[in-house]
C-alpha positions, -999 to +999 in steps of 0.1 A: -098+189-066-077+189-098-067+153-092-104+143-087-113+161-120-086+142-138-098+109-123-134+116-133-123+124-169-103+093-171-132+072-159-156+088-184-131+080-212-133+043-204-152+021-229-184+004-217-177-031-204-140-024-199-122-051-177-117-041-141-084-026-132-066-050-109-044-036-082-024-061-061-022-051-024+011-068-014+021-066+022+020-080+057-007-083+084-018-047+079-027-055+043-041-089+052-064-075+079-051-092+110-074-093+139-103-076+121-137-088+108-135-098+071-152-066+059-130-042+081-095-049+069-075-026+047-085-042+014-122-042+019-123-007+034-102+006+006-124-011-019-155+005-003-137+039-003-131+036-041-166+025-048-180+054-029-161+076-053-175+059-083-145+036-090-165+005-096-140-005-123-111-009-098-105-042-080-081-045-050-067-080-046-055-090-012-020-105-012-012-097+024+005-123+047+006-118+084+041-119+098+058-113+064+090-095+062+106-076+033+127-108+027+095-129+026+080-104+002+111-107-020+106-145-021+069-145-028+062-114-051+067-134-083+044-161-071+017-136-061+019-118-095+014-151-113-013-163-089-034-131-092-028-123-128-036-101-145-021-075-123-022-039-136-006-021-106+009-030-072+007-014-038+036-026-017+034-023+022+062-041+040+088-034+066+069-033+099+080-068+109+116-060+100+114-032+125+100-054+152+127-080+145+155-055+147+166-057+111+189-030+098+175-003+075+199-015+048+186-051+049+150-038+045+160-014+017+178-041-003+148-065+000+122-039-009+144-028-039+141-064-052+104-065-045+098-033-064+120-044-092+099-075-098+065-058-091+073-030-115+086-053-144+074-041-178+066-006-164+038-018-141+028+012-119+037+011-082+026+026-049+050+022-020+036+025+015+061+032+043+058+022+079+062+040+112+098+048+121+114+041+155+111+070+179+137+061+204+168+068+183+170+099+162+198+086+139+179+053+134+147+071+127+163+092+100+179+061+085+146+043+082+127+073+070+151+076+041+143+041+028+109+050+013+115+082-007+148+068-022+131+036-034+101+055-047+124+078-068+144+048-081+113+029-092+092+058-102+067+048-075+040+068-059+047+072-022+030+073+012+060+077+035+043+065+067+009+048+067+007+053+105+013+091+102-023+101+112-024+078+142+011+088+154+002+125+153-028+119+175-029+119+213-018+088+232-053+083+244-067+084+209-041+060+197-057+033+218-089+038+197-070+035+165-050+004+175-059-031+185-051-043+220-016-053+210-007-017+204+006-025+169-021-035+145-047-009+135-083-012+147-111-009+122-111+029+129-074+030+125-077+012+091-103+038+081-077+066+088-051+047+068-075+044+039-082+081+039-044+087+037-036+062+009-069+064-010-060+094-032-027+078-040-045+046-051-066+068-074-034+082-089-021+047-093-052+037-112-047+067-135-012+056-142-023+020-149-051+031-172-027+053-191-004+024-197-031-001-207-034-007-244-064+008-262-094-014-265 
């Protein structure tokens, strides 16, 4: 409630005709909206969620690439920032394909560190979205889980430790509803759950970005 009040006051303080706040959604197939209708992916659903809360001045830009890894993100983040300029804040969602390919947690951490360093250049606000951790190995699960909070602290980024948390906590039967047939990518209903999880953090990200923007 307090956060929503702050958000409302921040929006009321905006001058008429202010340029939309542009948030770059930078990630892999989850961000891109793999396997879903054009209006049901993460970016369009998040955009709708924000508009429903009166945030008509926030624009989410889709910079997702199916199959991308943290290393791929490290290579293309600078290009994406230039291509989609101006960018006021960045949501980073990467690491799932690293897990599927058997990469080490240290490899992923190093690459994401470089991504966040570039994305946050000049003090640009950041939101880091973590991914589901492996469940078959307790030590490995802990090692991967530590990546996201450490990087968030280092880069002063807002954090969602695991965007699959709501789905993972549900019953196995319900997981089939929230995932596509491949058992990996979220269905439209699964994306809606992810949006409910990260939406408030995106609102916080927008507040940070507005606070940093020069006065009109």
